[in-house]
N, CA, C and O atoms as CSV, one atom per row, in Angstrom:
chain,resi,resn,atom,element,x,y,z
A,1,MET,N,N,0.823,-1.250,0.124
A,1,MET,CA,C,0.030,0.109,-0.175
A,1,MET,C,C,0.843,1.135,-0.235
A,1,MET,O,O,1.942,1.059,0.314
A,2,GLN,N,N,0.494,2.150,-0.837
A,2,GLN,CA,C,1.566,3.497,-0.937
A,2,GLN,C,C,0.573,4.460,-0.212
A,2,GLN,O,O,-0.628,4.366,0.039
A,3,THR,N,N,1.641,5.551,0.066
A,3,THR,CA,C,0.859,6.707,0.990
A,3,THR,C,C,0.879,7.728,-0.306
A,3,THR,O,O,1.799,7.652,-1.120
A,4,SER,N,N,-0.073,8.586,-0.435
A,4,SER,CA,C,-0.041,9.515,-1.234
A,4,SER,C,C,0.368,10.654,-0.743
A,4,SER,O,O,0.384,10.754,0.483
A,5,ARG,N,N,0.856,11.942,-1.674
A,5,ARG,CA,C,1.297,13.231,-0.993
A,5,ARG,C,C,0.310,13.597,-0.274
A,5,ARG,O,O,0.653,13.981,0.844
A,6,PHE,N,N,-1.044,13.632,-0.534
A,6,PHE,CA,C,-2.180,14.070,0.292
A,6,PHE,C,C,-2.135,13.606,1.653
A,6,PHE,O,O,-2.454,14.359,2.574
A,7,GLN,N,N,-1.690,12.191,1.883
A,7,GLN,CA,C,-1.698,11.592,2.879
A,7,GLN,C,C,-0.773,12.259,4.027
A,7,GLN,O,O,-1.095,12.734,5.116
A,8,LEU,N,N,0.655,12.110,3.322
A,8,LEU,CA,C,1.571,12.733,4.044
A,8,LEU,C,C,1.450,14.091,4.484
A,8,LEU,O,O,1.863,14.546,5.551
A,9,GLY,N,N,0.764,14.783,3.442
A,9,GLY,CA,C,0.580,16.362,3.880
A,9,GLY,C,C,-0.422,16.524,5.221
A,9,GLY,O,O,-0.327,17.336,6.141
A,10,LEU,N,N,-1.432,15.444,4.998
A,10,LEU,CA,C,-2.389,15.635,5.955
A,10,LEU,C,C,-1.803,15.052,7.210
A,10,LEU,O,O,-2.400,15.455,8.208
A,11,MET,N,N,-0.836,14.243,7.458
A,11,MET,CA,C,-0.037,13.829,8.484
A,11,MET,C,C,0.882,14.863,9.179
A,11,MET,O,O,1.045,15.031,10.387
A,12,ALA,N,N,1.368,15.428,8.277
A,12,ALA,CA,C,2.372,16.439,8.552
A,12,ALA,C,C,1.296,17.731,9.155
A,12,ALA,O,O,1.573,18.337,10.191
A,13,THR,N,N,0.268,17.981,8.481
A,13,THR,CA,C,-0.276,18.997,9.363
A,13,THR,C,C,-1.117,19.065,10.641
A,13,THR,O,O,-1.304,20.015,11.400
A,14,LEU,N,N,-1.619,17.681,10.683
A,14,LEU,CA,C,-2.122,16.991,12.105
A,14,LEU,C,C,-0.678,17.194,13.225
A,14,LEU,O,O,-0.615,17.750,14.322
A,15,ALA,N,N,0.150,16.640,12.588
A,15,ALA,CA,C,1.321,16.561,13.639
A,15,ALA,C,C,1.479,18.054,13.909
A,15,ALA,O,O,1.247,18.311,15.090
A,16,VAL,N,N,1.796,19.088,13.193
A,16,VAL,CA,C,2.229,20.578,13.606
A,16,VAL,C,C,1.238,20.921,14.429
A,16,VAL,O,O,1.543,21.420,15.512
A,17,GLY,N,N,-0.227,20.712,14.063
A,17,GLY,CA,C,-1.183,21.212,14.861
A,17,GLY,C,C,-1.448,20.761,16.362
A,17,GLY,O,O,-1.877,21.544,17.209
A,18,LEU,N,N,-1.157,19.449,16.610
A,18,LEU,CA,C,-1.125,18.560,17.740
A,18,LEU,C,C,0.409,19.543,18.676
A,18,LEU,O,O,0.400,20.035,19.804
A,19,GLY,N,N,1.393,19.515,17.780
A,19,GLY,CA,C,2.475,20.052,18.529
A,19,GLY,C,C,2.055,21.694,19.312
A,19,GLY,O,O,2.457,22.072,20.413
A,20,PHE,N,N,1.241,22.379,18.459
A,20,PHE,CA,C,1.149,23.685,18.865
A,20,PHE,C,C,0.159,23.657,19.966
A,20,PHE,O,O,0.141,24.473,20.887
A,21,SER,N,N,-0.686,22.643,19.812
A,21,SER,CA,C,-1.524,22.609,20.747
A,21,SER,C,C,-1.342,22.157,22.342
A,21,SER,O,O,-2.098,22.438,23.272
A,22,LEU,N,N,-0.115,21.375,22.381
A,22,LEU,CA,C,0.620,20.768,23.430
A,22,LEU,C,C,1.598,21.482,23.877
A,22,LEU,O,O,2.212,21.148,24.890
A,23,ALA,N,N,1.903,22.650,23.134
A,23,ALA,CA,C,2.952,23.628,23.603
A,23,ALA,C,C,2.651,24.425,24.690
A,23,ALA,O,O,1.600,25.064,24.741
A,24,SER,N,N,3.633,24.446,25.719
A,24,SER,CA,C,3.146,25.201,27.114
A,24,SER,C,C,3.055,26.577,26.518
A,24,SER,O,O,3.565,27.100,25.527
A,25,SER,N,N,2.016,27.095,27.705
A,25,SER,CA,C,2.009,28.716,27.552
A,25,SER,C,C,2.639,29.412,28.746
A,25,SER,O,O,3.293,28.752,29.554
A,26,ASP,N,N,2.470,30.701,28.888
A,26,ASP,CA,C,2.867,31.423,29.958
A,26,ASP,C,C,2.366,31.257,31.096
A,26,ASP,O,O,1.162,31.513,31.122
A,27,ALA,N,N,2.930,30.839,32.315
A,27,ALA,CA,C,2.363,30.623,33.554
A,27,ALA,C,C,1.853,31.768,34.085
A,27,ALA,O,O,2.501,32.810,33.982
A,28,ILE,N,N,0.716,31.747,34.681
A,28,ILE,CA,C,0.113,32.659,35.426
A,28,ILE,C,C,-0.249,32.427,36.933
A,28,ILE,O,O,-1.067,31.595,37.328
A,29,GLY,N,N,0.647,33.482,37.897
A,29,GLY,CA,C,0.447,33.092,39.260
A,29,GLY,C,C,-0.158,33.982,39.880
A,29,GLY,O,O,-0.078,35.147,39.489
A,30,TYR,N,N,-1.023,33.583,41.167
A,30,TYR,CA,C,-1.557,34.267,42.121
A,30,TYR,C,C,-0.973,34.500,43.388
A,30,TYR,O,O,-0.159,33.678,43.808
A,31,PRO,N,N,-1.268,35.513,44.073
A,31,PRO,CA,C,-0.366,35.581,45.334
A,31,PRO,C,C,-0.796,34.425,46.267
A,31,PRO,O,O,-2.007,34.219,46.351
A,32,ALA,N,N,-0.060,33.747,46.886
A,32,ALA,CA,C,-0.341,32.968,47.943
A,32,ALA,C,C,-0.397,33.852,49.291
A,32,ALA,O,O,-0.093,35.033,49.458
A,33,GLY,N,N,-0.951,32.761,50.321
A,33,GLY,CA,C,-1.284,33.294,51.412
A,33,GLY,C,C,-2.647,33.579,51.755
A,33,GLY,O,O,-3.482,33.069,51.009
A,34,ALA,N,N,-3.033,34.218,52.632
A,34,ALA,CA,C,-4.218,34.751,53.145
A,34,ALA,C,C,-5.099,35.624,52.065
A,34,ALA,O,O,-4.664,36.607,51.465
A,35,ALA,N,N,-6.248,35.149,51.950
A,35,ALA,CA,C,-6.934,36.029,51.016
A,35,ALA,C,C,-7.789,37.071,51.552
A,35,ALA,O,O,-8.744,36.627,52.190
A,36,VAL,N,N,-7.715,38.277,51.473
A,36,VAL,CA,C,-8.524,39.134,52.187
A,36,VAL,C,C,-9.210,39.759,51.102
A,36,VAL,O,O,-8.870,39.543,49.939
A,37,SER,N,N,-10.264,40.610,51.441
A,37,SER,CA,C,-11.208,41.182,50.269
A,37,SER,C,C,-11.661,42.644,50.991
A,37,SER,O,O,-12.793,43.101,50.830
A,38,TYR,N,N,-10.946,43.112,51.556
A,38,TYR,CA,C,-11.309,44.482,52.390
A,38,TYR,C,C,-11.677,45.690,51.782
A,38,TYR,O,O,-12.368,46.562,52.310
A,39,GLY,N,N,-10.993,45.726,50.188
A,39,GLY,CA,C,-10.958,46.668,49.487
A,39,GLY,C,C,-9.992,47.870,49.624
A,39,GLY,O,O,-10.044,48.726,48.741
A,40,SER,N,N,-9.154,48.013,50.598
A,40,SER,CA,C,-8.206,48.773,50.956
A,40,SER,C,C,-7.029,48.013,51.642
A,40,SER,O,O,-6.893,46.790,51.694
A,41,ASN,N,N,-6.250,48.913,52.129
A,41,ASN,CA,C,-5.195,48.218,52.937
A,41,ASN,C,C,-5.769,47.321,53.862
A,41,ASN,O,O,-6.550,48.033,54.493
A,42,PRO,N,N,-5.841,46.158,54.321
A,42,PRO,CA,C,-6.397,45.671,55.591
A,42,PRO,C,C,-5.278,45.272,56.671
A,42,PRO,O,O,-5.518,44.614,57.684
A,43,VAL,N,N,-4.146,45.719,56.339
A,43,VAL,CA,C,-3.146,45.506,57.469
A,43,VAL,C,C,-3.385,46.468,58.596
A,43,VAL,O,O,-3.648,47.628,58.278
A,44,TRP,N,N,-3.313,46.054,60.257
A,44,TRP,CA,C,-3.558,47.224,60.918
A,44,TRP,C,C,-2.422,47.023,62.053
A,44,TRP,O,O,-2.060,45.847,62.092
A,45,SER,N,N,-1.979,47.582,62.679
A,45,SER,CA,C,-0.996,47.791,64.132
A,45,SER,C,C,-1.327,48.652,65.068
A,45,SER,O,O,-1.821,49.740,64.773
A,46,VAL,N,N,-1.083,48.254,66.401
A,46,VAL,CA,C,-1.547,49.147,67.662
A,46,VAL,C,C,-0.211,49.004,68.354
A,46,VAL,O,O,0.649,48.186,68.029
A,47,GLY,N,N,-0.106,50.017,69.499
A,47,GLY,CA,C,1.031,49.770,70.412
A,47,GLY,C,C,1.148,50.999,71.189
A,47,GLY,O,O,0.531,52.062,71.115
A,48,GLY,N,N,2.127,50.584,71.983
A,48,GLY,CA,C,2.526,52.123,72.965
A,48,GLY,C,C,2.772,51.373,74.450
A,48,GLY,O,O,3.017,50.198,74.725
A,49,ALA,N,N,2.618,52.430,75.186
A,49,ALA,CA,C,2.879,51.999,76.710
A,49,ALA,C,C,1.673,51.316,77.442
A,49,ALA,O,O,0.804,52.153,77.689
A,50,PRO,N,N,1.375,50.144,77.834
A,50,PRO,CA,C,-0.078,49.400,78.241
A,50,PRO,C,C,-0.511,50.075,79.366
A,50,PRO,O,O,0.376,50.807,79.805
A,51,SER,N,N,-1.650,50.110,80.066
A,51,SER,CA,C,-2.207,50.192,81.296
A,51,SER,C,C,-2.397,48.720,81.575
A,51,SER,O,O,-2.290,47.870,80.691
A,52,ALA,N,N,-2.656,48.474,82.715
A,52,ALA,CA,C,-3.126,46.954,83.277
A,52,ALA,C,C,-3.822,46.264,82.145
A,52,ALA,O,O,-3.618,45.087,81.847
A,53,THR,N,N,-4.705,47.115,81.494
A,53,THR,CA,C,-5.631,46.009,80.537
A,53,THR,C,C,-5.954,46.862,79.243
A,53,THR,O,O,-6.679,47.857,79.253
A,54,GLU,N,N,-5.342,46.357,78.159
A,54,GLU,CA,C,-5.868,47.294,76.704
A,54,GLU,C,C,-6.817,46.173,76.014
A,54,GLU,O,O,-6.792,44.953,76.182
A,55,THR,N,N,-7.446,46.756,75.399
A,55,THR,CA,C,-8.694,46.198,74.449
A,55,THR,C,C,-8.853,46.390,73.321
A,55,THR,O,O,-9.118,47.545,72.988
A,56,LEU,N,N,-8.761,45.391,72.334
A,56,LEU,CA,C,-8.665,45.476,71.011
A,56,LEU,C,C,-10.095,45.007,70.489
A,56,LEU,O,O,-10.331,43.808,70.640
A,57,THR,N,N,-11.149,45.846,69.855
A,57,THR,CA,C,-12.209,45.463,69.174
A,57,THR,C,C,-12.094,45.674,67.802
A,57,THR,O,O,-11.592,46.669,67.279
A,58,ALA,N,N,-12.664,44.531,67.130
A,58,ALA,CA,C,-12.827,44.112,65.732
A,58,ALA,C,C,-13.990,45.005,65.328
A,58,ALA,O,O,-14.847,45.174,66.195
A,59,PRO,N,N,-14.166,45.626,64.112
A,59,PRO,CA,C,-14.955,46.344,63.198
A,59,PRO,C,C,-16.367,45.412,63.229
A,59,PRO,O,O,-16.275,44.185,63.229
A,60,GLU,N,N,-17.428,45.960,63.250
A,60,GLU,CA,C,-18.696,45.223,62.998
A,60,GLU,C,C,-18.994,44.340,61.578
A,60,GLU,O,O,-19.882,43.498,61.446
A,61,ASP,N,N,-18.215,44.673,60.768
A,61,ASP,CA,C,-18.117,43.903,59.677
A,61,ASP,C,C,-17.012,43.141,59.070
A,61,ASP,O,O,-17.031,42.490,58.025
A,62,GLN,N,N,-15.903,43.357,60.023
A,62,GLN,CA,C,-14.753,42.667,59.946
A,62,GLN,C,C,-14.095,41.744,60.761
A,62,GLN,O,O,-13.848,42.153,61.896
A,63,ASP,N,N,-13.713,40.494,60.457
A,63,ASP,CA,C,-12.931,39.924,61.943
A,63,ASP,C,C,-11.412,40.585,61.789
A,63,ASP,O,O,-10.936,40.982,60.726
A,64,MET,N,N,-10.925,40.607,62.754
A,64,MET,CA,C,-9.512,40.881,62.739
A,64,MET,C,C,-8.580,39.653,63.138
A,64,MET,O,O,-8.852,38.779,63.962
A,65,ILE,N,N,-7.615,39.755,62.502
A,65,ILE,CA,C,-6.698,38.538,62.579
A,65,ILE,C,C,-5.310,39.027,63.382
A,65,ILE,O,O,-4.741,40.063,63.037
A,66,ILE,N,N,-4.872,38.295,64.351
A,66,ILE,CA,C,-3.713,39.027,64.981
A,66,ILE,C,C,-2.504,37.771,64.745
A,66,ILE,O,O,-2.422,36.661,65.270
A,67,THR,N,N,-1.480,38.559,63.567
A,67,THR,CA,C,-0.458,37.734,63.314
A,67,THR,C,C,1.053,38.115,64.059
A,67,THR,O,O,2.022,37.420,63.752
A,68,ASP,N,N,1.209,39.170,64.984
A,68,ASP,CA,C,2.128,39.261,65.566
A,68,ASP,C,C,2.149,40.031,66.826
A,68,ASP,O,O,1.610,41.137,66.833
A,69,VAL,N,N,2.778,39.514,68.022
A,69,VAL,CA,C,2.609,40.067,69.144
A,69,VAL,C,C,4.319,40.569,69.699
A,69,VAL,O,O,5.047,39.609,69.948
A,70,HIS,N,N,4.759,41.554,69.833
A,70,HIS,CA,C,5.871,41.925,70.598
A,70,HIS,C,C,5.788,42.982,71.877
A,70,HIS,O,O,5.185,44.045,71.731
A,71,PHE,N,N,6.372,42.668,73.039
A,71,PHE,CA,C,6.484,43.592,73.992
A,71,PHE,C,C,7.834,43.366,74.721
A,71,PHE,O,O,8.570,42.380,74.695
A,72,SER,N,N,7.981,44.701,75.467
A,72,SER,CA,C,9.478,44.604,75.905
A,72,SER,C,C,9.563,45.477,77.276
A,72,SER,O,O,8.712,46.321,77.558
A,73,ASN,N,N,10.396,45.257,77.882
A,73,ASN,CA,C,10.639,45.926,79.202
A,73,ASN,C,C,12.112,46.548,79.262
A,73,ASN,O,O,12.937,46.333,78.374
A,74,THR,N,N,12.344,47.257,80.272
A,74,THR,CA,C,13.692,48.194,80.352
A,74,THR,C,C,13.898,47.876,81.873
A,74,THR,O,O,15.077,47.680,82.167
A,75,ASP,N,N,13.117,47.797,82.763
A,75,ASP,CA,C,13.812,47.688,84.216
A,75,ASP,C,C,12.668,46.454,85.028
A,75,ASP,O,O,12.718,46.349,86.254
A,76,ALA,N,N,11.996,45.860,84.470
A,76,ALA,CA,C,11.027,45.022,85.362
A,76,ALA,C,C,11.913,43.609,85.019
A,76,ALA,O,O,12.410,43.257,83.949
A,77,GLN,N,N,11.915,43.026,86.173
A,77,GLN,CA,C,12.529,41.540,85.979
A,77,GLN,C,C,11.742,40.557,85.415
A,77,GLN,O,O,12.293,39.563,84.941
A,78,TRP,N,N,10.520,40.677,85.389
A,78,TRP,CA,C,9.519,39.899,84.621
A,78,TRP,C,C,8.382,40.711,83.996
A,78,TRP,O,O,7.981,41.789,84.434
A,79,ILE,N,N,7.918,40.079,82.939
A,79,ILE,CA,C,6.553,40.979,82.509
A,79,ILE,C,C,5.515,39.687,82.029
A,79,ILE,O,O,5.943,38.616,81.599
A,80,LYS,N,N,4.260,39.978,82.176
A,80,LYS,CA,C,3.372,38.908,81.726
A,80,LYS,C,C,2.412,39.634,80.642
A,80,LYS,O,O,2.206,40.848,80.610
A,81,LEU,N,N,1.895,38.729,79.810
A,81,LEU,CA,C,0.786,39.160,78.808
A,81,LEU,C,C,0.005,38.321,78.750
A,81,LEU,O,O,0.556,37.255,78.473
A,82,GLU,N,N,-1.477,38.201,78.923
A,82,GLU,CA,C,-2.266,37.190,78.826
A,82,GLU,C,C,-3.696,37.897,77.852
A,82,GLU,O,O,-4.342,38.906,78.133
A,83,MET,N,N,-3.832,37.176,76.935
A,83,MET,CA,C,-4.828,37.472,76.196
A,83,MET,C,C,-5.953,36.536,76.181
A,83,MET,O,O,-5.877,35.307,76.150
A,84,TYR,N,N,-7.463,37.579,76.218
A,84,TYR,CA,C,-8.873,36.559,76.517
A,84,TYR,C,C,-9.520,37.200,75.425
A,84,TYR,O,O,-9.422,38.398,75.156
A,85,LEU,N,N,-10.273,36.241,74.726
A,85,LEU,CA,C,-11.297,36.399,73.967
A,85,LEU,C,C,-12.667,35.720,74.660
A,85,LEU,O,O,-12.730,34.530,74.968
A,86,SER,N,N,-13.525,36.484,74.811
A,86,SER,CA,C,-14.759,35.884,75.528
A,86,SER,C,C,-14.515,35.077,76.641
A,86,SER,O,O,-14.997,33.961,76.834
A,87,GLY,N,N,-13.718,35.711,77.392
A,87,GLY,CA,C,-13.539,35.039,78.598
A,87,GLY,C,C,-12.536,33.931,78.718
A,87,GLY,O,O,-12.020,33.847,79.833
A,88,ALA,N,N,-12.108,32.980,77.729
A,88,ALA,CA,C,-11.260,32.310,77.538
A,88,ALA,C,C,-9.677,32.629,77.242
A,88,ALA,O,O,-9.493,33.589,76.495
A,89,THR,N,N,-8.583,31.991,77.700
A,89,THR,CA,C,-7.547,32.595,77.294
A,89,THR,C,C,-7.219,31.888,75.750
A,89,THR,O,O,-7.570,30.830,75.228
A,90,VAL,N,N,-6.556,32.777,75.407
A,90,VAL,CA,C,-6.323,32.446,73.774
A,90,VAL,C,C,-4.527,32.528,73.488
A,90,VAL,O,O,-3.915,32.067,72.525
A,91,ALA,N,N,-4.040,33.190,74.547
A,91,ALA,CA,C,-2.511,33.254,74.493
A,91,ALA,C,C,-2.064,33.801,75.882
A,91,ALA,O,O,-2.744,34.472,76.658
A,92,GLY,N,N,-0.686,33.344,76.046
A,92,GLY,CA,C,-0.207,33.907,77.193
A,92,GLY,C,C,1.355,33.973,77.048
A,92,GLY,O,O,1.910,33.047,76.457
A,93,PHE,N,N,2.039,34.927,77.510
A,93,PHE,CA,C,3.436,35.268,77.309
A,93,PHE,C,C,3.962,35.479,78.817
A,93,PHE,O,O,3.207,35.876,79.704
A,94,ILE,N,N,5.215,35.205,79.014
A,94,ILE,CA,C,6.031,35.508,80.114
A,94,ILE,C,C,7.423,35.620,79.665
A,94,ILE,O,O,8.082,34.733,79.124
A,95,SER,N,N,7.889,37.125,80.026
A,95,SER,CA,C,9.384,37.191,80.059
A,95,SER,C,C,9.982,36.901,81.380
A,95,SER,O,O,9.327,36.911,82.423
A,96,ASP,N,N,11.152,36.662,81.309
A,96,ASP,CA,C,12.095,36.427,82.621
A,96,ASP,C,C,12.959,37.083,82.903
A,96,ASP,O,O,13.604,36.697,83.878
A,97,GLY,N,N,13.426,38.432,82.191
A,97,GLY,CA,C,14.609,38.863,82.536
A,97,GLY,C,C,14.609,40.309,82.278
A,97,GLY,O,O,13.618,40.703,81.663
A,98,VAL,N,N,15.550,41.267,82.624
A,98,VAL,CA,C,15.629,42.759,82.004
A,98,VAL,C,C,16.130,42.504,80.555
A,98,VAL,O,O,16.947,41.656,80.194
A,99,TYR,N,N,15.344,43.586,79.663
A,99,TYR,CA,C,15.348,43.887,78.222
A,99,TYR,C,C,15.169,42.475,77.330
A,99,TYR,O,O,15.811,42.125,76.340
A,100,ASP,N,N,14.111,41.811,78.001
A,100,ASP,CA,C,13.691,40.592,77.385
A,100,ASP,C,C,12.773,41.017,76.416
A,100,ASP,O,O,12.108,41.978,76.803
A,101,ARG,N,N,12.529,40.649,75.359
A,101,ARG,CA,C,11.337,41.195,74.144
A,101,ARG,C,C,10.785,39.763,73.601
A,101,ARG,O,O,11.136,39.215,72.556
A,102,PRO,N,N,9.906,39.317,74.482
A,102,PRO,CA,C,9.227,38.253,74.021
A,102,PRO,C,C,8.459,38.674,72.795
A,102,PRO,O,O,8.121,39.852,72.669
A,103,GLU,N,N,8.148,37.711,71.829
A,103,GLU,CA,C,7.427,37.975,70.604
A,103,GLU,C,C,7.045,36.600,70.075
A,103,GLU,O,O,7.663,35.561,70.307
A,104,ALA,N,N,5.879,36.736,69.288
A,104,ALA,CA,C,5.396,35.677,68.677
A,104,ALA,C,C,4.646,35.951,67.210
A,104,ALA,O,O,3.895,36.892,66.952
A,105,SER,N,N,4.969,35.100,66.509
A,105,SER,CA,C,4.355,35.077,64.994
A,105,SER,C,C,3.340,34.174,65.009
A,105,SER,O,O,3.786,33.057,65.273
A,106,PHE,N,N,2.174,34.181,64.838
A,106,PHE,CA,C,1.283,32.866,64.760
A,106,PHE,C,C,1.222,32.421,63.124
A,106,PHE,O,O,0.967,33.216,62.220
A,107,GLN,N,N,1.419,31.438,62.998
A,107,GLN,CA,C,1.302,31.083,61.292
A,107,GLN,C,C,-0.299,31.377,60.811
A,107,GLN,O,O,-0.589,32.146,59.895
A,108,SER,N,N,-1.162,30.697,61.522
A,108,SER,CA,C,-2.593,30.989,61.025
A,108,SER,C,C,-3.480,32.291,61.743
A,108,SER,O,O,-4.534,32.745,61.297
A,109,GLY,N,N,-2.920,32.653,62.694
A,109,GLY,CA,C,-3.430,33.772,63.516
A,109,GLY,C,C,-4.327,33.450,64.464
A,109,GLY,O,O,-4.797,32.316,64.554
A,110,ILE,N,N,-4.700,34.617,65.403
A,110,ILE,CA,C,-5.833,34.628,66.326
A,110,ILE,C,C,-6.805,35.404,65.934
A,110,ILE,O,O,-6.564,36.609,65.868
A,111,ARG,N,N,-8.186,34.893,65.565
A,111,ARG,CA,C,-8.996,35.652,65.061
A,111,ARG,C,C,-9.737,36.109,65.831
A,111,ARG,O,O,-10.239,35.235,66.537
A,112,VAL,N,N,-10.149,37.346,66.105
A,112,VAL,CA,C,-11.214,38.265,66.799
A,112,VAL,C,C,-12.441,38.431,65.950
A,112,VAL,O,O,-12.395,39.303,65.082
A,113,PRO,N,N,-13.658,37.631,66.097
A,113,PRO,CA,C,-14.726,37.714,65.350
A,113,PRO,C,C,-15.211,39.148,65.309
A,113,PRO,O,O,-15.013,39.977,66.197
A,114,ALA,N,N,-15.950,39.373,64.037
A,114,ALA,CA,C,-16.497,40.723,64.086
A,114,ALA,C,C,-17.388,41.188,64.933
A,114,ALA,O,O,-18.427,40.560,65.134
A,115,GLY,N,N,-17.102,42.426,65.595
A,115,GLY,CA,C,-17.730,43.209,67.018
A,115,GLY,C,C,-17.281,42.779,68.270
A,115,GLY,O,O,-17.594,43.367,69.305
A,116,GLU,N,N,-16.508,41.709,68.235
A,116,GLU,CA,C,-16.127,41.058,69.629
A,116,GLU,C,C,-14.562,41.766,70.056
A,116,GLU,O,O,-13.803,42.035,69.124
A,117,SER,N,N,-14.188,42.007,71.269
A,117,SER,CA,C,-13.374,42.266,71.747
A,117,SER,C,C,-12.246,41.145,72.338
A,117,SER,O,O,-12.446,40.020,72.797
A,118,LEU,N,N,-10.847,41.973,72.124
A,118,LEU,CA,C,-9.843,40.758,72.692
A,118,LEU,C,C,-9.380,41.666,73.850
A,118,LEU,O,O,-9.089,42.836,73.599
A,119,SER,N,N,-9.310,41.253,74.921
A,119,SER,CA,C,-8.569,41.737,76.319
A,119,SER,C,C,-7.242,41.153,76.339
A,119,SER,O,O,-6.921,39.985,76.116
A,120,MET,N,N,-6.426,42.285,76.681
A,120,MET,CA,C,-4.925,42.006,76.973
A,120,MET,C,C,-4.314,42.711,78.269
A,120,MET,O,O,-4.083,43.907,78.446
A,121,LEU,N,N,-4.110,41.574,79.165
A,121,LEU,CA,C,-3.750,41.712,80.788
A,121,LEU,C,C,-2.244,42.001,80.878
A,121,LEU,O,O,-1.575,40.982,80.706
A,122,PHE,N,N,-1.643,42.942,81.067
A,122,PHE,CA,C,-0.236,43.102,81.306
A,122,PHE,C,C,0.035,43.272,82.985
A,122,PHE,O,O,-0.660,43.878,83.801
A,123,GLU,N,N,1.086,42.642,83.164
A,123,GLU,CA,C,1.651,42.620,84.558
A,123,GLU,C,C,3.092,42.318,84.862
A,123,GLU,O,O,3.462,41.156,84.695
A,124,ALA,N,N,3.837,43.097,85.231
A,124,ALA,CA,C,5.369,43.310,85.756
A,124,ALA,C,C,5.507,43.517,86.850
A,124,ALA,O,O,4.793,44.151,87.628
A,125,TYR,N,N,6.903,42.739,87.073
A,125,TYR,CA,C,7.406,43.021,88.544
A,125,TYR,C,C,7.541,44.426,89.170
A,125,TYR,O,O,7.055,44.712,90.265
A,126,TYR,N,N,8.067,45.070,88.585
A,126,TYR,CA,C,7.931,46.682,88.860
A,126,TYR,C,C,7.174,47.755,88.355
A,126,TYR,O,O,7.597,48.911,88.340
A,127,GLY,N,N,5.979,47.385,87.909
A,127,GLY,CA,C,5.125,48.047,87.298
A,127,GLY,C,C,5.340,48.241,85.896
A,127,GLY,O,O,6.384,47.978,85.299
A,128,LEU,N,N,4.243,48.739,85.382
A,128,LEU,CA,C,4.407,48.718,83.639
A,128,LEU,C,C,5.194,50.205,83.252
A,128,LEU,O,O,5.260,50.631,82.099
A,129,SER,N,N,5.556,50.641,84.001
A,129,SER,CA,C,6.213,52.186,83.628
A,129,SER,C,C,7.154,52.069,82.512
A,129,SER,O,O,7.225,53.029,81.745
A,130,SER,N,N,7.961,50.940,82.282
A,130,SER,CA,C,8.757,50.641,81.222
A,130,SER,C,C,8.282,49.448,80.101
A,130,SER,O,O,9.018,48.958,79.244
A,131,VAL,N,N,7.150,49.185,80.291
A,131,VAL,CA,C,6.994,48.169,79.325
A,131,VAL,C,C,6.337,48.869,77.917
A,131,VAL,O,O,5.547,49.807,78.022
A,132,ARG,N,N,6.681,48.400,76.775
A,132,ARG,CA,C,5.957,48.526,75.470
A,132,ARG,C,C,5.588,47.617,74.766
A,132,ARG,O,O,6.190,46.551,74.889
A,133,TYR,N,N,4.519,47.706,73.823
A,133,TYR,CA,C,3.978,46.565,73.222
A,133,TYR,C,C,3.368,46.793,71.767
A,133,TYR,O,O,2.632,47.739,71.487
A,134,THR,N,N,3.774,45.798,70.877
A,134,THR,CA,C,2.806,46.183,69.513
A,134,THR,C,C,2.124,45.081,69.172
A,134,THR,O,O,2.708,43.998,69.203
A,135,VAL,N,N,0.867,45.159,68.817
A,135,VAL,CA,C,0.284,43.864,68.351
A,135,VAL,C,C,-0.394,44.202,66.730
A,135,VAL,O,O,-1.079,45.217,66.607
A,136,SER,N,N,-0.200,43.466,65.751
A,136,SER,CA,C,-0.547,43.740,64.534
A,136,SER,C,C,-1.149,42.426,64.044
A,136,SER,O,O,-1.068,41.344,64.625
A,137,GLY,N,N,-1.822,42.707,62.780
A,137,GLY,CA,C,-2.402,41.746,62.078
A,137,GLY,C,C,-3.124,42.287,60.755
A,137,GLY,O,O,-2.657,43.256,60.156
A,138,TYR,N,N,-4.353,41.585,60.294
A,138,TYR,CA,C,-5.049,42.241,59.008
A,138,TYR,C,C,-6.458,42.089,59.429
A,138,TYR,O,O,-6.789,41.548,60.485
A,139,TYR,N,N,-7.343,42.632,58.489
A,139,TYR,CA,C,-8.932,42.544,58.550
A,139,TYR,C,C,-9.142,41.652,57.545
A,139,TYR,O,O,-8.686,41.803,56.412
A,140,ALA,N,N,-9.943,40.542,57.967
A,140,ALA,CA,C,-10.699,39.795,57.026
A,140,ALA,C,C,-12.358,39.902,56.948
A,140,ALA,O,O,-13.071,40.582,57.686
A,141,GLN,N,N,-12.732,39.137,55.972
A,141,GLN,CA,C,-14.073,39.037,55.882
A,141,GLN,C,C,-14.631,37.852,56.986
A,141,GLN,O,O,-14.053,36.773,57.118
A,142,PRO,N,N,-15.718,38.194,57.670
A,142,PRO,CA,C,-16.348,37.166,58.757
A,142,PRO,C,C,-16.902,35.650,58.066
A,142,PRO,O,O,-17.400,34.787,58.789
């Protein structure tokens, strides 16, 4: 059986068409990580010199996700921070020395539901006059 020029041309055309259809195209990447849809910069941060109790309140329409906690002291022998949400402890930290700078970065974050408050209770050996803190995170859809 002989193959005609028409058959050879048809096979070549089909092979080229198959090659183009299987060729790789440009990769399209999307950002990894938490997807937030707040419509503006969803990142927030608060800090300063605490009183014995500090309170963070989530907006009525957004959850607050706490991703990082940092606090320091300059003359206290120890300092303690406890975080409460709806009366239950969600996190606790204790530093045990002068110039100690405890910090925590939470992989998935601590969620403060929309409209609810998180209480932070600070306590230090010589008082809170030398304590400074920063808490940061982002807003997310509930």
